[in-house]
C-alpha positions as CSV (number, residue, x, y, z in Angstrom):
1,M,113.3,-127.5,-17.9
2,I,109.8,-127.1,-16.4
3,K,111.3,-126.2,-13.1
4,K,113.2,-123.3,-14.7
5,Y,110.0,-121.9,-16.2
6,I,108.3,-122.2,-12.8
7,Q,111.2,-120.3,-11.3
8,A,111.0,-117.6,-14.0
9,A,107.2,-117.3,-13.2
10,R,108.2,-116.1,-9.7
11,L,105.4,-117.7,-7.8
12,R,106.0,-115.5,-4.8
13,T,104.6,-112.5,-6.8
14,L,101.2,-114.2,-7.4
15,P,99.6,-113.5,-4.1
16,L,100.2,-109.8,-4.7
17,S,98.7,-109.9,-8.2
18,I,95.4,-111.4,-7.0
19,S,94.9,-109.1,-4.0
20,G,92.9,-106.6,-6.0
21,I,90.7,-109.3,-7.5
22,I,89.9,-110.6,-4.0
23,V,88.9,-107.1,-2.8
24,G,86.8,-106.2,-5.9
25,S,85.2,-109.6,-6.0
26,F,84.2,-109.7,-2.3
27,L,82.7,-106.2,-2.6
28,G,81.1,-106.8,-6.0
29,N,79.6,-110.2,-5.0
30,N,78.2,-108.6,-1.8
31,D,76.6,-105.7,-3.6
32,S,75.0,-107.9,-6.3
33,T,71.6,-109.5,-5.6
34,F,69.5,-112.1,-7.2
35,R,65.8,-111.1,-7.7
36,I,63.1,-113.7,-8.0
37,S,59.8,-112.4,-9.4
38,E,56.7,-113.9,-8.0
39,S,54.1,-113.2,-10.6
40,L,51.2,-114.6,-8.6
41,F,51.6,-112.0,-5.9
42,N,53.4,-109.4,-8.1
43,T,56.2,-109.1,-5.7
44,T,60.0,-109.2,-5.9
45,I,62.2,-110.9,-3.4
46,S,65.9,-109.9,-3.1
47,I,68.2,-112.7,-2.1
48,G,71.8,-112.1,-1.1
49,A,74.6,-113.3,-3.4
50,P,76.1,-116.7,-2.8
51,P,79.6,-117.3,-1.2
52,I,82.4,-115.9,-3.3
53,Y,84.2,-119.3,-3.6
54,T,81.2,-120.7,-5.6
55,S,81.5,-118.0,-8.2
56,S,83.0,-118.9,-11.6
57,I,83.6,-115.2,-12.3
58,F,85.8,-115.0,-9.3
59,W,88.0,-118.0,-10.2
60,L,88.2,-117.0,-13.9
61,A,89.3,-113.5,-12.8
62,I,91.9,-115.0,-10.5
63,L,93.3,-117.3,-13.3
64,T,93.3,-114.3,-15.8
65,T,95.2,-112.2,-13.4
66,I,97.7,-114.9,-12.7
67,G,98.2,-115.3,-16.4
68,F,99.0,-111.6,-16.8
69,Q,101.4,-111.7,-13.8
70,V,103.3,-114.7,-15.2
71,L,103.5,-113.0,-18.6
72,S,104.8,-109.9,-16.9
73,N,107.5,-111.9,-15.0
74,F,108.5,-113.8,-18.2
75,A,108.7,-110.5,-20.1
76,N,110.7,-108.8,-17.3
77,D,113.1,-111.7,-17.2
78,Y,113.5,-111.5,-21.0
79,G,113.7,-107.7,-21.3
80,D,116.2,-107.2,-18.5
81,G,118.2,-110.2,-19.5
82,I,118.8,-109.1,-23.1
83,K,119.6,-105.6,-22.0
84,G,122.1,-106.7,-19.3
85,A,120.2,-105.2,-16.5
86,D,120.2,-108.5,-14.5
87,D,123.9,-109.3,-14.9
88,N,124.8,-108.0,-11.5
89,R,121.4,-107.9,-9.7
90,T,120.8,-108.6,-6.0
91,G,118.3,-111.2,-4.9
92,E,116.6,-113.9,-6.9
93,K,118.5,-115.2,-10.0
94,R,117.0,-114.3,-13.4
95,L,116.9,-117.1,-15.9
96,V,117.7,-115.4,-19.2
97,A,120.6,-113.4,-17.7
98,S,122.1,-116.6,-16.2
99,G,121.7,-118.5,-19.4
100,A,119.4,-121.1,-17.9
101,I,116.7,-120.2,-20.5
102,S,117.6,-118.7,-23.9
103,P,115.9,-115.5,-25.1
104,T,114.2,-117.5,-27.9
105,Q,112.8,-120.0,-25.4
106,M,111.6,-117.2,-23.2
107,K,109.9,-115.5,-26.1
108,S,108.1,-118.7,-26.9
109,A,107.0,-119.0,-23.3
110,M,105.6,-115.5,-23.5
111,I,103.6,-116.2,-26.6
112,L,102.2,-119.4,-25.1
113,T,101.3,-117.6,-21.9
114,T,99.6,-114.8,-23.8
115,M,97.5,-117.3,-25.8
116,I,96.4,-119.2,-22.7
117,T,95.6,-116.0,-20.8
118,L,93.5,-114.6,-23.7
119,I,91.4,-117.8,-23.8
120,V,90.8,-117.6,-20.0
121,A,90.0,-113.9,-20.3
122,L,87.5,-114.4,-23.1
123,T,85.8,-117.2,-21.1
124,L,85.6,-114.8,-18.1
125,I,84.1,-112.1,-20.3
126,Y,81.5,-114.5,-21.7
127,V,80.5,-115.8,-18.3
128,A,80.2,-112.3,-16.9
129,F,78.4,-110.6,-19.7
130,G,77.0,-113.4,-22.0
131,K,75.5,-112.3,-25.3
132,D,73.5,-109.4,-24.1
133,D,76.1,-106.9,-22.9
134,F,78.2,-106.8,-26.1
135,G,79.6,-103.3,-25.4
136,Y,80.9,-104.4,-22.0
137,S,82.5,-107.5,-23.6
138,I,84.3,-105.3,-26.1
139,L,85.5,-103.0,-23.3
140,F,86.9,-105.7,-21.2
141,F,88.5,-107.4,-24.2
142,L,90.3,-104.1,-24.9
143,L,91.3,-103.9,-21.2
144,G,92.7,-107.4,-21.5
145,I,94.8,-106.4,-24.5
146,A,96.0,-103.3,-22.7
147,S,97.0,-105.5,-19.7
148,I,99.0,-107.8,-22.0
149,A,100.7,-104.8,-23.7
150,A,101.5,-103.3,-20.2
151,A,103.0,-106.6,-19.0
152,I,105.3,-106.9,-22.0
153,K,106.3,-103.3,-22.4
154,Y,107.5,-102.9,-18.8
155,T,111.0,-103.9,-19.8
156,V,110.8,-105.1,-23.5
157,G,111.6,-102.8,-26.3
158,K,113.3,-99.4,-26.8
159,S,110.5,-97.5,-25.2
160,A,110.1,-99.8,-22.1
161,Y,108.3,-97.7,-19.5
162,G,110.1,-99.5,-16.6
163,Y,113.3,-97.8,-17.9
164,S,111.9,-94.3,-17.8
165,G,110.4,-94.2,-14.3
166,F,106.7,-94.9,-15.2
167,G,106.5,-98.3,-13.7
168,D,104.9,-97.0,-10.5
169,V,102.1,-95.4,-12.5
170,F,101.3,-98.6,-14.4
171,V,101.4,-100.8,-11.3
172,F,99.1,-98.5,-9.5
173,V,96.6,-98.5,-12.4
174,F,96.7,-102.2,-13.3
175,F,97.2,-103.8,-9.9
176,G,95.0,-101.3,-8.1
177,L,92.3,-99.5,-10.1
178,L,91.8,-102.0,-12.9
179,S,92.0,-105.0,-10.7
180,V,89.6,-103.9,-8.0
181,V,87.2,-101.7,-10.0
182,G,87.2,-104.1,-12.9
183,S,86.4,-107.2,-10.9
184,Y,83.7,-105.3,-9.0
185,F,82.1,-104.4,-12.3
186,L,82.2,-108.0,-13.5
187,F,79.7,-108.8,-10.6
188,T,77.6,-105.7,-10.5
189,K,77.7,-104.3,-14.1
190,E,78.0,-100.8,-12.5
191,I,80.6,-98.6,-10.9
192,N,80.1,-97.4,-7.4
193,F,82.7,-94.6,-7.0
194,I,83.4,-95.4,-3.4
195,I,85.0,-98.6,-4.6
196,F,88.0,-96.5,-5.8
197,L,89.0,-96.0,-2.2
198,P,90.1,-99.7,-1.6
199,A,91.3,-99.7,-5.2
200,F,93.7,-96.9,-4.2
201,S,94.8,-98.9,-1.2
202,I,95.7,-102.0,-3.2
203,G,97.4,-99.9,-5.9
204,L,99.5,-98.0,-3.4
205,L,100.6,-101.2,-1.6
206,S,101.5,-102.8,-4.9
207,T,103.4,-99.7,-5.9
208,A,105.3,-100.0,-2.6
209,V,106.4,-103.5,-3.5
210,L,107.8,-102.2,-6.8
211,N,109.4,-99.2,-5.1
212,L,111.1,-101.6,-2.6
213,N,112.4,-103.7,-5.4
214,N,113.7,-100.6,-7.1
215,M,115.4,-99.4,-3.9
216,R,117.2,-102.7,-3.6
217,D,118.4,-102.5,-7.2
218,W,118.9,-98.8,-7.6
219,E,122.8,-98.8,-7.9
220,N,122.8,-101.5,-10.5
221,D,119.8,-99.9,-12.3
222,E,121.7,-96.6,-12.5
223,K,124.7,-98.3,-14.0
224,V,122.7,-99.9,-16.8
225,S,120.6,-96.7,-17.4
226,K,117.4,-98.3,-16.0
227,N,115.9,-95.0,-14.8
228,T,113.4,-96.1,-12.3
229,L,111.7,-93.5,-10.1
230,V,114.2,-94.4,-7.3
231,V,117.1,-93.7,-9.6
232,K,115.6,-90.3,-10.6
233,I,114.8,-89.1,-7.0
234,G,117.5,-90.8,-5.0
235,I,117.4,-93.4,-2.2
236,E,116.5,-91.0,0.6
237,L,113.5,-89.5,-1.1
238,A,112.5,-93.0,-2.2
239,K,112.4,-94.0,1.5
240,Q,110.0,-91.1,2.3
241,Y,108.0,-91.9,-0.8
242,H,107.7,-95.5,0.4
243,S,106.3,-94.3,3.7
244,V,103.8,-92.2,1.9
245,L,102.6,-95.1,-0.2
246,I,101.9,-97.4,2.8
247,I,100.4,-94.7,5.1
248,A,98.2,-93.4,2.3
249,S,97.0,-96.9,1.5
250,F,95.9,-97.2,5.2
251,L,94.1,-93.9,5.1
252,F,92.1,-94.7,1.9
253,A,91.0,-98.1,3.4
254,F,90.1,-96.4,6.7
255,L,88.1,-93.7,5.0
256,Y,86.1,-96.4,3.1
257,V,85.2,-98.1,6.3
258,V,84.2,-94.9,8.0
259,I,81.9,-94.0,5.1
260,Q,80.4,-97.5,4.8
261,Y,80.5,-98.3,8.5
262,K,78.1,-101.1,9.7
263,N,80.0,-103.1,12.3
264,P,83.5,-103.3,14.0
265,M,84.4,-106.3,11.8
266,Q,85.0,-103.9,9.0
267,F,88.2,-102.8,10.7
268,L,89.6,-106.3,10.4
269,F,92.0,-105.1,7.7
270,L,94.0,-103.3,10.4
271,I,95.7,-106.5,11.3
272,A,97.6,-106.5,8.0
273,Y,99.2,-103.1,8.9
274,F,100.9,-104.3,12.0
275,P,103.9,-106.0,10.2
276,L,104.0,-103.0,7.8
277,I,104.7,-100.6,10.8
278,K,107.8,-102.6,11.6
279,H,108.7,-102.8,7.9
280,L,108.6,-99.0,7.6
281,L,110.9,-98.5,10.5
282,F,113.4,-101.0,9.0
283,V,113.3,-99.3,5.6
284,M,113.9,-95.8,7.1
285,K,116.9,-97.0,9.1
286,N,118.4,-99.2,6.3
287,T,121.9,-98.4,5.0
288,N,122.5,-101.6,3.0
289,E,120.0,-101.9,0.1
290,A,120.7,-105.6,-0.4
291,D,119.0,-106.2,3.0
292,L,115.7,-104.9,1.5
293,D,115.3,-108.1,-0.5
294,G,113.9,-109.9,2.5
295,E,111.3,-107.2,3.0
296,L,109.7,-107.8,-0.4
297,K,107.9,-110.9,0.7
298,K,106.7,-109.2,3.8
299,V,105.0,-106.3,1.9
300,A,103.6,-108.6,-0.8
301,L,102.1,-111.0,1.8
302,S,100.8,-108.2,3.9
303,T,99.0,-106.8,0.8
304,F,97.5,-110.3,0.2
305,L,96.4,-110.5,3.8
306,F,95.0,-107.0,3.6
307,G,92.9,-108.1,0.5
308,I,91.5,-111.1,2.3
309,L,90.8,-109.3,5.6
310,F,89.4,-106.2,4.0
311,G,87.0,-108.3,1.8
312,L,85.9,-110.5,4.7
313,G,85.4,-107.5,7.0
314,Q,83.0,-105.8,4.6
315,V,80.8,-108.9,4.1
316,L,80.7,-110.4,7.6
C-alpha cells in the first residue's frame, strides 16, 4: 500500500517544486552577513554567510515545500478522481480514478500530510525568526495556510480554481513569487525588489509545466468540463502561450544578471535553456497531444537545473 501512496505523491514533480527554494535560498544566503562586534577596537567585521548546504533554514524550507507539493498531488488525485476527470486521461495512472486508493483513504493521506507539513513549517518559522520577529512569524504562518488551501482547492470542491482556468495564476504565484521571494526573506529579513526577476523566471517555467500538462489533456478536460486555460483559448494559442512563458523566463533571468553583473559565471544558467529550445520546436510542430507527456519531465528537470545553475552562478 505504501508504494501506491508513493506513486500518488508523484515524485517526479518534486524537483520542480523546490527550484524556487533553491534560487531564493542561494541569493538570500549570499546577501545575508554575520557581523562580529569587536568592542575593544569599536569595529565591526562582516563575514560572508556559510555554505547553503549547512543552513537549517534551507533544508526546512525544502521539506516544507515538498510537503505542500505532495499534498497538492494527493488533492489533485482525489479531486479529479471523484469528479471523473481522470477516467480517460493520458499519461501516468491516477490512483483514486483507478480504484487503487479509495477516496476515503486519500482524504486521510491528505490530512496526515497537512499535519506533518504544518509541523515542519512551524519549525522553519521558529528557526528563521525566533521569538523576536513575531509579526514575521504570523505572516509566514498565514502564507503557509494559504499554500495548503491553494494545494487543496486546485481540484477539490465545487469552486476548484483548476476547473476555471486560474491554475496558471496560482502556480506562478506560489511556485515562483512566494517560493523565491519567501525563501529569500527567510535569510535576509528584507525584500530586495530585484529578487522578483528570478522569481518571475521560476514562476513562468513552472507555469509552462502546467500548460504542457493541460495541452496534453485538453480534449479529455473539455469533455469533463475542466475548463483549463488551454481549453478556453484552444491548442494553437496555447502553443504560442507556451513559447511566451519560456522565452519570458529567460529574459527576466538575463535582465537580473545584466543588472547585477559581476563575472561571466552568472550566465551559467543559460545551459538550462539549451534543451528548452529543442522542446519549444517540438511543441510548435506537435500534432498528437499524447506525445507531449514525455516533454513534461524535460521542462521540469530543466527548471530544476536552472534553479541550481542560476543560484550557483550568482554566488561563485
